[in-house]
C-alpha positions as CSV (number, residue, x, y, z in Angstrom):
1,M,95.2,98.1,-62.8
2,S,95.4,101.8,-63.6
3,Q,97.6,103.0,-66.5
4,T,100.9,104.7,-65.5
5,K,102.3,107.8,-67.2
6,T,105.0,105.6,-68.7
7,D,102.4,103.3,-70.1
8,K,100.5,106.2,-71.7
9,A,103.7,107.7,-73.1
10,W,104.8,104.5,-74.7
11,E,101.4,104.0,-76.3
12,I,101.9,107.3,-78.0
13,L,105.4,106.3,-79.2
14,F,104.3,102.9,-80.4
15,E,101.6,104.4,-82.5
16,R,103.7,107.3,-83.8
17,H,106.7,105.2,-84.9
18,Q,104.8,102.0,-85.7
19,I,107.2,100.2,-83.3
20,L,105.4,96.8,-83.3
21,N,105.3,96.6,-87.1
22,K,109.0,97.5,-87.4
23,V,110.1,95.0,-84.7
24,H,108.2,92.3,-86.6
25,Q,109.7,93.3,-89.9
26,N,113.3,93.9,-88.8
27,G,113.6,92.1,-85.5
28,F,114.3,95.3,-83.7
29,F,113.6,99.1,-83.6
30,E,116.0,101.8,-82.8
31,I,114.6,104.9,-81.2
32,L,116.4,108.2,-80.3
33,A,116.4,109.7,-76.9
34,K,115.1,113.0,-78.4
35,E,112.2,111.1,-79.9
36,I,111.3,109.7,-76.5
37,K,111.7,113.1,-74.9
38,E,109.0,114.5,-77.1
39,V,106.5,112.7,-74.8
40,R,108.4,112.1,-71.6
41,E,111.9,112.2,-70.0
42,P,114.0,109.2,-71.4
43,R,115.4,108.5,-67.9
44,L,111.8,107.7,-66.8
45,M,111.0,105.8,-70.0
46,A,113.9,103.4,-70.6
47,K,115.3,102.2,-67.2
48,F,113.5,99.0,-66.1
49,D,115.6,97.2,-63.6
50,H,113.1,94.3,-63.2
51,F,110.6,92.6,-65.5
52,S,107.8,93.9,-63.3
53,H,108.8,97.5,-64.2
54,L,108.3,97.0,-67.9
55,P,105.4,99.1,-69.5
56,K,102.2,97.3,-70.3
57,L,102.9,97.2,-74.1
58,F,106.3,95.7,-73.6
59,K,105.0,92.9,-71.4
60,E,102.1,92.2,-73.8
61,H,104.4,91.8,-76.8
62,G,107.4,90.3,-75.1
63,L,109.6,93.3,-75.7
64,S,112.5,94.9,-73.9
65,I,114.7,97.9,-74.3
66,L,118.5,98.4,-74.1
67,P,120.6,101.6,-74.4
68,I,123.1,101.4,-77.4
69,S,124.6,104.9,-77.0
70,R,124.1,108.0,-75.0
71,S,121.4,109.1,-77.3
72,S,119.6,106.0,-78.6
73,Y,118.0,102.7,-77.6
74,V,117.0,99.4,-79.3
75,I,113.7,97.7,-78.7
76,G,113.2,94.0,-79.5
77,E,112.0,90.6,-78.3
78,F,115.2,90.2,-76.3
79,N,115.7,88.1,-73.1
80,V,117.3,90.8,-70.9
81,Y,116.5,89.6,-67.3
82,E,118.0,86.9,-65.1
83,K,115.8,85.2,-62.5
84,V,117.2,85.1,-58.9
85,S,116.6,82.1,-56.7
86,Y,117.7,82.4,-53.1
87,N,118.9,79.1,-51.6
88,P,116.8,78.6,-48.5
89,R,119.2,76.0,-47.1
90,L,122.2,78.3,-47.2
91,K,123.1,79.3,-43.6
92,P,124.6,82.8,-43.6
93,V,128.3,83.0,-42.5
94,Q,128.6,85.2,-39.4
95,V,131.2,88.0,-39.6
96,D,132.4,90.4,-36.9
97,F,131.9,94.1,-37.3
98,P,135.2,96.0,-36.6
99,S,134.9,97.9,-33.3
100,M,137.2,100.7,-34.6
101,I,134.5,101.7,-37.2
102,T,132.2,104.5,-36.0
103,T,130.9,105.9,-39.3
104,I,128.8,102.8,-40.2
105,D,126.0,101.6,-38.0
106,P,125.4,97.9,-38.9
107,A,121.9,98.1,-37.4
108,N,121.0,100.9,-39.9
109,L,122.1,99.8,-43.4
110,Y,119.2,101.1,-45.3
111,S,120.9,102.2,-48.5
112,E,122.8,100.2,-51.1
113,S,126.0,102.1,-50.6
114,S,126.0,101.7,-46.8
115,A,125.3,97.9,-47.2
116,L,128.2,97.6,-49.6
117,H,130.6,99.6,-47.4
118,C,129.6,97.4,-44.4
119,A,130.2,94.3,-46.5
120,H,133.7,95.6,-47.4
121,V,134.9,96.6,-43.9
122,T,133.7,93.2,-42.5
123,G,135.8,91.3,-45.0
124,M,132.9,89.8,-47.0
125,M,134.5,90.9,-50.3
126,E,137.7,89.1,-49.3
127,M,135.8,85.9,-48.5
128,V,134.0,86.1,-51.9
129,L,137.2,86.7,-53.9
130,G,139.4,84.5,-51.8
131,E,142.0,87.3,-51.5
132,S,142.1,90.8,-50.0
133,S,140.7,93.6,-52.1
134,Y,140.4,97.4,-52.3
135,Q,137.4,99.4,-53.6
136,T,138.7,101.2,-56.7
137,I,135.7,102.4,-58.7
138,S,132.0,103.3,-58.4
139,G,129.5,105.6,-60.2
140,R,128.9,106.5,-63.8
141,M,131.2,106.0,-66.8
142,S,131.1,105.4,-70.5
143,S,130.8,101.8,-71.9
144,K,133.2,102.6,-74.8
145,E,132.5,100.4,-77.9
146,F,131.8,96.7,-78.2
147,D,129.5,94.2,-80.0
148,F,127.5,91.3,-78.7
149,N,124.8,88.8,-79.6
150,I,121.6,88.6,-77.6
151,Q,118.9,85.9,-77.5
152,T,115.4,86.6,-78.6
153,K,112.2,85.1,-77.2
154,Q,112.1,82.8,-80.2
155,G,115.6,81.4,-79.4
156,M,117.3,83.3,-82.2
157,E,120.2,85.7,-81.7
158,R,120.5,89.4,-82.7
159,F,123.7,91.3,-83.2
160,I,123.9,94.6,-81.2
161,H,126.6,97.3,-81.4
162,I,127.2,99.6,-78.3
163,K,129.0,102.9,-78.6
164,N,129.6,105.1,-75.5
165,S,126.4,104.1,-73.6
166,Q,126.3,105.4,-70.0
167,I,126.8,102.7,-67.4
168,E,126.8,102.8,-63.6
169,I,128.7,100.5,-61.2
170,D,127.7,100.3,-57.5
171,G,131.1,99.0,-56.5
172,G,134.3,97.7,-58.1
173,Y,136.7,95.7,-55.9
174,E,140.2,94.9,-57.1
175,S,142.4,92.1,-55.6
176,E,145.8,90.8,-56.7
177,N,144.3,88.6,-59.5
178,Q,140.7,89.6,-59.8
179,F,138.4,92.6,-60.3
180,M,134.8,92.2,-58.9
181,I,132.0,94.3,-60.4
182,V,129.0,94.6,-58.1
183,E,125.4,95.5,-58.9
184,A,123.6,96.1,-55.6
185,K,119.9,96.1,-54.5
186,N,118.6,96.8,-51.0
187,E,115.8,94.3,-51.2
188,T,114.9,90.7,-52.1
189,V,114.3,90.5,-55.9
190,D,112.9,88.0,-58.3
191,D,115.2,89.0,-61.2
192,F,117.6,91.6,-62.4
193,L,118.6,93.3,-65.6
194,V,121.7,91.5,-66.9
195,R,122.8,94.7,-68.7
196,Q,123.8,96.2,-65.3
197,L,126.5,93.6,-65.1
198,Y,127.2,92.8,-68.7
199,Y,128.1,96.4,-70.0
200,P,130.5,97.0,-67.1
201,Y,132.0,93.5,-67.6
202,R,132.7,94.2,-71.3
203,L,134.2,97.6,-70.5
204,W,136.6,96.4,-67.8
205,Q,137.5,93.1,-69.5
206,E,139.2,95.3,-72.1
207,K,140.8,97.6,-69.5
208,T,142.4,95.1,-67.1
209,H,144.3,91.9,-67.5
210,K,142.8,90.5,-64.3
211,K,139.8,88.2,-64.2
212,V,136.6,90.2,-64.1
213,I,134.0,88.7,-61.7
214,P,130.4,89.9,-62.2
215,V,128.4,89.8,-58.9
216,F,124.8,90.6,-58.1
217,F,124.4,91.6,-54.4
218,T,121.3,92.1,-52.3
219,Y,120.9,93.2,-48.7
220,S,117.6,92.1,-47.2
221,N,116.4,91.2,-43.8
222,D,119.9,91.8,-42.4
223,I,121.4,89.2,-44.8
224,F,124.1,90.0,-47.3
225,S,123.7,87.8,-50.4
226,F,126.4,87.6,-53.1
227,F,125.4,85.9,-56.4
228,V,128.7,85.2,-58.2
229,Y,128.4,84.8,-61.9
230,E,130.5,84.3,-65.0
231,F,129.9,85.0,-68.7
232,T,130.9,81.7,-70.4
233,D,131.1,83.5,-73.7
234,P,132.0,87.2,-73.3
235,K,130.4,88.1,-76.6
236,R,127.0,86.6,-75.7
237,Y,124.7,88.6,-73.4
238,N,122.8,85.5,-72.3
239,S,125.8,83.4,-71.4
240,L,125.5,84.4,-67.8
241,R,126.0,81.4,-65.4
242,L,125.7,81.3,-61.6
243,V,128.9,80.0,-60.0
244,E,127.8,80.2,-56.4
245,Q,125.8,82.1,-53.8
246,K,127.4,83.3,-50.6
247,D,125.4,84.7,-47.7
248,F,126.7,86.6,-44.7
249,I,125.3,88.3,-41.6
250,I,126.8,90.5,-38.9
251,A,127.5,88.5,-35.8
252,H,124.7,88.8,-33.3
253,E,122.9,86.9,-30.5
254,G,121.0,84.1,-32.2
255,I,117.3,83.6,-32.3
256,E,116.0,80.4,-30.7
257,L,112.6,78.8,-30.8
258,D,112.3,79.6,-27.1
259,D,112.5,83.3,-28.0
260,I,109.5,82.9,-30.3
261,I,107.6,81.1,-27.6
262,K,108.3,83.9,-25.1
263,V,106.9,86.5,-27.5
264,F,103.9,84.3,-28.2
265,R,103.1,83.9,-24.5
266,A,103.6,87.6,-23.7
267,V,101.9,89.2,-26.6
268,Q,98.5,91.0,-26.0
269,T,96.2,90.8,-28.9
270,I,94.5,93.9,-30.3
271,P,91.2,94.5,-32.0
272,E,91.4,94.0,-35.8
273,P,92.0,97.5,-37.4
274,E,89.7,98.9,-40.1
275,I,92.2,98.2,-42.8
276,P,92.0,95.5,-45.4
277,F,93.5,92.2,-44.2
278,P,96.9,91.8,-45.8
279,Q,97.4,90.1,-49.2
280,A,101.2,90.1,-49.0
281,D,102.5,86.5,-48.9
282,S,106.2,87.3,-48.4
283,F,107.0,88.9,-45.0
284,T,110.6,89.3,-46.2
285,R,109.4,91.8,-48.7
286,V,107.3,93.6,-46.0
287,V,110.6,94.0,-44.0
288,D,112.3,95.2,-47.2
289,L,109.7,97.9,-47.7
290,L,110.0,99.1,-44.1
291,G,113.7,99.3,-44.6
292,L,113.3,101.4,-47.7
293,L,111.2,103.9,-45.7
294,V,113.9,104.4,-43.1
295,E,115.8,106.6,-45.5
296,N,113.0,108.5,-47.2
297,D,109.2,108.9,-47.2
298,L,108.0,107.6,-50.6
299,S,104.9,107.9,-52.8
300,K,103.3,104.8,-54.3
301,D,104.8,105.6,-57.7
302,Q,108.3,106.0,-56.2
303,I,108.0,102.6,-54.4
304,T,106.8,101.0,-57.7
305,W,109.4,102.7,-59.8
306,N,112.5,102.3,-57.7
307,Y,112.1,98.9,-56.2
308,A,111.1,95.4,-57.3
309,F,107.3,95.9,-56.8
310,D,104.7,96.2,-59.5
311,E,101.8,98.6,-58.9
312,R,99.5,95.9,-57.4
313,Q,102.3,94.6,-55.1
314,T,103.0,98.2,-53.9
315,S,99.3,98.4,-52.8
316,Y,99.4,95.1,-51.1
317,Y,102.6,95.6,-49.2
318,T,101.9,99.2,-48.1
319,R,98.6,98.0,-46.7
320,A,100.4,95.2,-44.9
321,G,102.7,97.7,-43.2
322,M,99.7,99.9,-42.2
323,Y,97.8,96.9,-40.9
324,L,100.7,96.2,-38.5
325,G,100.8,99.8,-37.4
326,L,104.3,100.3,-38.8
327,M,103.5,102.6,-41.7
328,E,101.1,105.5,-42.3
329,T,100.2,107.9,-45.0
330,Y,100.1,111.7,-45.2
331,K,99.8,114.3,-48.0
332,D,102.8,116.4,-49.0
333,E,102.7,120.1,-50.0
334,N,101.6,119.0,-53.5
335,K,98.7,116.9,-52.0
336,Q,100.4,113.7,-53.1
337,V,99.9,110.7,-50.8
338,M,103.1,109.7,-49.2
339,F,104.1,106.7,-47.1
340,R,106.3,106.9,-44.0
341,L,107.2,104.8,-41.0
342,T,105.2,105.4,-37.8
343,Q,107.3,106.1,-34.8
344,T,106.9,102.5,-33.7
345,G,108.0,101.3,-37.1
346,R,111.1,103.6,-37.0
347,D,112.0,102.4,-33.5
348,I,111.8,98.8,-34.5
349,M,113.8,99.1,-37.7
350,R,116.7,100.7,-35.8
351,Q,117.0,97.8,-33.4
352,K,119.7,95.2,-33.6
353,T,118.9,92.0,-35.6
354,K,117.5,89.8,-32.9
355,D,115.4,92.5,-31.2
356,K,114.1,93.8,-34.5
357,F,112.8,90.4,-35.7
358,L,111.3,89.5,-32.4
359,S,109.6,93.0,-32.3
360,L,108.2,92.3,-35.8
361,T,107.0,88.9,-34.6
362,N,105.3,90.6,-31.7
363,K,103.5,93.0,-34.1
364,I,102.3,90.0,-36.2
365,L,101.1,87.9,-33.2
366,A,99.2,90.9,-31.7
367,H,96.6,90.0,-34.4
368,E,94.3,87.2,-33.3
369,P,94.3,85.1,-36.5
370,F,98.1,84.9,-36.6
371,K,98.3,84.0,-32.9
372,Q,95.7,81.3,-33.2
373,V,97.5,79.7,-36.1
374,L,100.8,79.7,-34.3
375,A,99.1,78.2,-31.2
376,E,97.9,75.3,-33.3
377,Y,101.5,74.8,-34.6
378,F,102.8,74.7,-31.0
379,A,100.0,72.2,-30.1
380,K,100.4,69.9,-33.1
381,G,104.0,70.4,-34.4
382,T,102.8,71.4,-37.9
383,L,101.0,74.4,-39.3
384,P,97.2,73.8,-39.9
385,E,95.8,73.2,-43.4
386,K,94.7,76.3,-45.3
387,S,91.0,75.3,-44.8
388,R,91.6,75.3,-41.0
389,V,93.3,78.7,-41.3
390,V,90.1,80.0,-43.1
391,D,88.0,78.7,-40.2
392,I,90.2,80.6,-37.7
393,M,89.9,83.8,-39.8
394,E,86.2,83.6,-40.1
395,N,85.9,83.6,-36.3
396,C,88.2,86.7,-35.9
397,H,85.9,89.3,-37.4
398,L,88.2,90.6,-40.1
399,Y,87.6,94.0,-41.5
400,N,85.5,93.9,-44.8
401,V,86.3,90.2,-45.7
402,Q,83.2,88.4,-46.7
403,K,83.7,86.1,-49.7
404,E,85.1,82.6,-49.2
405,S,87.5,83.1,-52.0
406,T,88.9,86.2,-50.3
407,Y,89.5,84.3,-47.1
408,F,91.4,81.6,-49.0
409,R,93.6,84.2,-50.7
410,R,94.3,86.0,-47.4
411,A,95.1,82.6,-45.7
412,S,98.2,82.5,-47.9
413,T,99.4,85.6,-46.1
414,I,99.0,84.0,-42.7
415,M,100.9,80.9,-43.9
416,G,103.7,83.0,-45.4
417,W,104.1,85.1,-42.3
418,M,104.0,82.1,-40.0
419,N,106.8,80.4,-42.1
420,W,108.8,83.6,-41.8
421,I,108.5,83.5,-38.0
422,L,109.3,79.8,-37.8
423,D,112.3,80.2,-40.1
424,L,113.9,82.8,-37.8
425,P,115.8,80.3,-35.6
426,E,117.1,78.5,-38.7
427,T,118.2,81.7,-40.4
428,Y,119.4,83.8,-37.6
């Protein structure tokens, strides 16, 4: 994997300040924003919302970084992320969209703020809290001053003091007895940075007598997921505990297996494109990426930096979108390669839920290997074994796939995308 600008900048700082030695000696190292700025902008060097975003040296040595003031950070072997596990058996609750609302289009929720606004006007916040609420805050503010203990990779705890660090809250919702703080992501994620809930939690716990509810929220594949947490010990960063997950979806015409069969029977297959066969096992994340591109064209670095992809995943998932004819590249005025939706991709992503997912199913099944695998499912009632999928692929003249090991890796993509299609009637 190529080295990023952030990797290179941290290499310079690690050597200049002997960071590894000092972490091993003292258990942590404090670095000033102005010291970071000598090599690169701190805002690009110290905000890693997911483990996958961490610079190479941090991953290699089990390190992470937290802001402790407006002008300084602490580096140590801290456990700062929380894994997210979506409950596949949780059926989303259908909610109605108010007909009086004309300034939100529920078919085009491709920013975190629009997804949160939609969740609020449809009553989702009320259902999570159990009582009606009003949005009262959002945006940047100061953390004020507090202390906490954080767990290290060795199971020890370190004491950390915070003074006027900058925090940002995507949404704060106040009801009669509770105040809900929401950190939002417009994609499926594997983990999140606990700090994004913990610092606001500590701030508002001191400012209101009401119970403060920390919530991590994702909007992905038209599903609104609320992960409701509590800190069992407010002075311990790692005391986060999941209370419940609640999923919602805007009411729509449901998807039936018969709908999938109709698409399967009607679809016309196309010649395999001269694009590497996808290595992107989660089609949910393909849809997330398409959704990200509805709002803005993005470079590879922007996709990697802003969303829950590492550099390798960005390559895999952008190629998957191009393979399906839903994404394309161009060069901007600075000759930087940019990714954007094709007109077909844009048209599909603006459709209502049922039409959108059946159109995406059509785009998948237009490729012979996928259609043949689904044909075997309909004939036998189960998906074929991976070795059989490889046999099908070998007879479909895939572009530039020759090694047996490559076929087996790409077969995982077919299995993943088939499961996404077959799960549509259960989920939607």
